[in-house]
C-alpha positions as CSV (number, residue, x, y, z in Angstrom):
1,M,-10.5,13.6,-9.4
2,P,-14.2,12.3,-9.2
3,K,-15.1,8.2,-8.9
4,T,-17.0,8.2,-12.5
5,H,-20.4,5.9,-12.0
6,S,-18.6,3.2,-14.6
7,Q,-15.9,2.9,-11.8
8,I,-18.3,3.0,-8.8
9,N,-20.1,0.5,-10.0
10,S,-16.8,-1.8,-10.9
11,N,-15.7,-1.1,-7.1
12,N,-18.8,-2.1,-5.9
13,A,-19.3,-5.6,-8.1
14,Q,-15.7,-6.5,-6.9
15,N,-16.6,-5.4,-3.3
16,L,-19.6,-7.7,-3.3
17,R,-17.7,-10.3,-5.5
18,S,-15.2,-9.9,-2.7
19,V,-17.3,-11.2,0.5
20,E,-19.6,-13.5,-1.2
21,L,-15.5,-15.5,-2.2
22,M,-14.9,-14.4,1.6
23,M,-17.7,-16.5,3.5
24,R,-17.0,-19.1,1.5
25,A,-13.5,-19.3,2.6
26,K,-15.4,-18.8,6.0
27,C,-17.0,-22.7,5.5
28,G,-13.9,-23.8,4.5
29,D,-13.6,-23.1,0.3
30,Q,-10.4,-23.2,-0.5
31,A,-11.0,-22.5,-4.2
32,A,-13.0,-19.8,-3.5
33,F,-10.0,-18.4,-1.1
34,C,-7.8,-18.4,-4.0
35,E,-9.8,-16.8,-6.3
36,L,-9.8,-13.7,-3.2
37,V,-5.9,-14.3,-3.9
38,K,-5.8,-13.6,-6.9
39,I,-8.0,-10.5,-7.2
40,H,-6.4,-8.9,-4.6
41,Q,-2.6,-9.4,-4.7
42,N,-2.1,-7.5,-6.9
43,A,-3.0,-3.9,-5.0
44,V,-1.7,-5.8,-1.3
45,I,1.5,-6.9,-3.3
46,G,2.3,-3.1,-4.4
47,T,0.6,-1.3,-1.3
48,V,3.7,-3.4,0.8
49,A,5.9,-2.1,-1.3
50,K,5.5,1.0,-1.1
51,I,4.7,1.5,3.1
52,L,8.2,-0.7,3.0
53,G,10.3,0.8,0.3
54,N,11.8,-2.2,-0.2
55,A,9.8,-5.1,-3.4
56,S,12.2,-7.4,-2.3
57,E,10.2,-8.1,0.8
58,A,6.3,-7.6,-0.2
59,E,5.8,-11.1,-1.1
60,D,6.4,-12.7,2.1
61,I,4.4,-9.8,4.0
62,A,1.6,-10.3,1.6
63,Q,1.8,-14.7,1.7
64,Q,1.6,-13.7,5.6
65,V,-1.3,-11.3,4.8
66,F,-3.1,-13.9,2.8
67,L,-2.3,-16.2,5.5
68,R,-3.7,-14.4,8.4
69,L,-6.6,-13.0,6.3
70,W,-7.6,-17.5,6.0
71,K,-6.5,-18.0,9.9
72,S,-9.4,-14.9,10.5
73,A,-12.4,-16.3,8.1
74,P,-14.7,-18.2,10.2
75,R,-14.2,-15.4,12.3
76,Y,-15.2,-12.8,9.2
77,E,-18.2,-10.8,9.5
78,V,-19.5,-8.1,6.9
79,K,-19.2,-5.2,9.2
80,A,-17.5,-3.0,6.4
81,K,-15.9,-3.1,2.6
82,F,-13.4,-6.4,2.2
83,T,-11.2,-4.4,1.5
84,T,-11.0,-2.5,4.3
85,F,-10.6,-5.1,6.9
86,L,-8.3,-6.9,4.0
87,F,-5.8,-3.4,4.5
88,T,-6.2,-3.5,8.0
89,I,-4.7,-6.8,8.2
90,V,-2.0,-5.1,6.1
91,R,-1.3,-2.0,7.8
92,N,-1.2,-4.2,11.3
93,L,1.6,-6.4,9.5
94,V,3.7,-3.8,7.3
95,F,4.0,-1.1,10.9
96,N,5.1,-5.0,13.2
97,E,7.7,-5.5,10.3
98,T,8.7,-1.5,10.2
99,R,9.1,-1.3,14.0
100,R,11.1,-4.8,13.7
101,K,13.4,-2.7,11.4
102,Q,13.7,0.2,13.8
103,R,14.2,-0.9,16.6
104,R,16.9,-3.4,15.2
105,K,18.2,-0.9,12.3
106,E,18.1,-3.3,10.2
107,H,18.4,-0.8,6.9
108,S,20.2,1.9,6.9
109,L,18.7,5.7,5.1
110,E,21.9,5.5,2.8
111,E,21.8,1.6,2.6
112,Q,18.1,2.8,0.9
113,E,19.9,5.0,-0.9
114,Q,22.4,3.3,-2.5
115,N,19.9,0.3,-3.3
116,S,17.6,3.1,-4.8
117,F,20.3,4.2,-6.8
118,T,21.9,1.1,-8.1
119,E,18.0,0.2,-9.7
120,I,18.0,2.8,-11.6
121,A,21.4,2.3,-12.6
122,D,20.6,-0.7,-14.2
123,Q,17.6,0.3,-15.7
124,H,19.4,3.6,-17.3
125,S,20.5,0.7,-19.5
126,Q,17.1,-0.1,-21.1
127,L,15.6,3.0,-21.1
128,P,15.4,6.0,-23.7
129,D,16.5,9.2,-22.6
130,E,13.0,10.4,-22.5
131,E,12.4,8.4,-19.5
132,I,15.0,8.9,-17.4
133,L,13.6,11.4,-15.2
134,K,10.4,9.3,-15.3
135,V,11.8,6.7,-13.8
136,E,14.7,9.1,-11.4
137,L,11.2,10.8,-10.6
138,R,9.2,7.8,-9.5
139,A,12.5,6.5,-7.5
140,Q,12.5,10.3,-4.9
141,V,9.0,10.4,-5.0
142,D,8.8,6.8,-3.4
143,S,12.1,7.0,-1.5
144,A,9.8,10.4,0.0
145,I,6.8,8.4,0.6
146,N,9.3,6.2,2.6
147,A,10.1,8.8,4.6
148,L,7.2,9.9,5.9
149,P,5.9,8.6,9.5
150,E,3.7,5.4,9.3
151,K,0.6,6.2,9.1
152,Q,0.9,9.7,7.1
153,R,2.8,6.6,4.6
154,M,-0.1,5.0,4.7
155,A,-2.2,6.7,3.9
156,V,-0.9,8.5,1.0
157,I,-0.7,5.2,-0.6
158,L,-4.1,3.9,-0.2
159,R,-5.1,7.1,-1.0
160,R,-3.1,8.0,-4.4
161,Y,-2.2,4.2,-5.5
162,E,-5.6,2.9,-4.6
163,D,-8.1,5.7,-4.2
164,M,-9.1,5.3,-1.6
165,P,-12.1,7.4,0.2
166,Y,-11.3,10.0,3.4
167,E,-14.3,7.6,5.1
168,Q,-12.4,4.0,4.6
169,I,-8.6,5.3,4.8
170,A,-9.9,6.6,8.5
171,E,-11.7,2.6,9.6
172,V,-7.8,1.1,8.1
173,L,-6.1,3.0,10.3
174,E,-8.7,3.6,12.8
175,I,-8.7,7.5,13.3
176,S,-10.9,10.1,12.9
177,V,-11.8,11.0,8.7
178,P,-10.2,14.7,9.6
179,A,-7.2,12.9,11.1
180,V,-7.3,11.4,7.6
181,K,-7.1,14.8,5.8
182,S,-5.0,16.8,8.8
183,Q,-2.6,13.9,7.8
184,L,-2.2,13.8,4.3
185,F,-2.1,17.4,5.0
186,R,0.9,16.9,6.2
187,A,2.4,14.6,4.3
188,R,1.9,16.4,1.2
189,T,3.8,19.5,2.7
190,A,6.7,17.2,3.1
191,L,6.8,15.2,-0.4
192,R,7.0,19.3,-0.9
193,E,9.5,19.8,0.8
194,L,11.1,16.5,0.4
195,L,11.9,16.6,-3.2
196,S,11.6,20.6,-3.4
197,D,15.7,20.3,-4.6
198,Y,14.9,17.4,-7.1
199,L,11.7,19.7,-9.0
200,S,13.6,22.7,-8.8
201,N,16.3,21.6,-11.6
């Protein structure tokens, strides 16, 4: 769905404010940096949780993101939207974390699925019947997204949850706009296949 003028204006205003705060942080203004963290921490934590498929680790990784952001502040230059700079840091850290886990094989797919089903079971006791299918569907979608290759996964999350334009996703992932569209097409095709059994029931 195309963005409305009010959404565009709001996004532009937030970007201008974020750039202003980052420029102040560049000069050592800790209060400005704290405000910057407050503005963006929910988006960063949510994105990290979706990419890693593990909400319990998201806050730790998000702290690393903002620590790296603070350390990079003295070298910050306004070359793109602030969120492009921020989510490039997110990309580097979550991709490193993903690869580290793959090397160490810390979590098996079975363990992830078991954790997901346990969370669903815990939630069932607190939800009315009409909400249960929604919870299960969200868990299945999250699991399917988590099964995608890392670039496809991040492209889907930035597009679906952060509503980023193709051009900005391309900057974050350091690929071309056509490559972003190709990644999203392949991801959506894979998601339809992964969710086909569940959605056909």
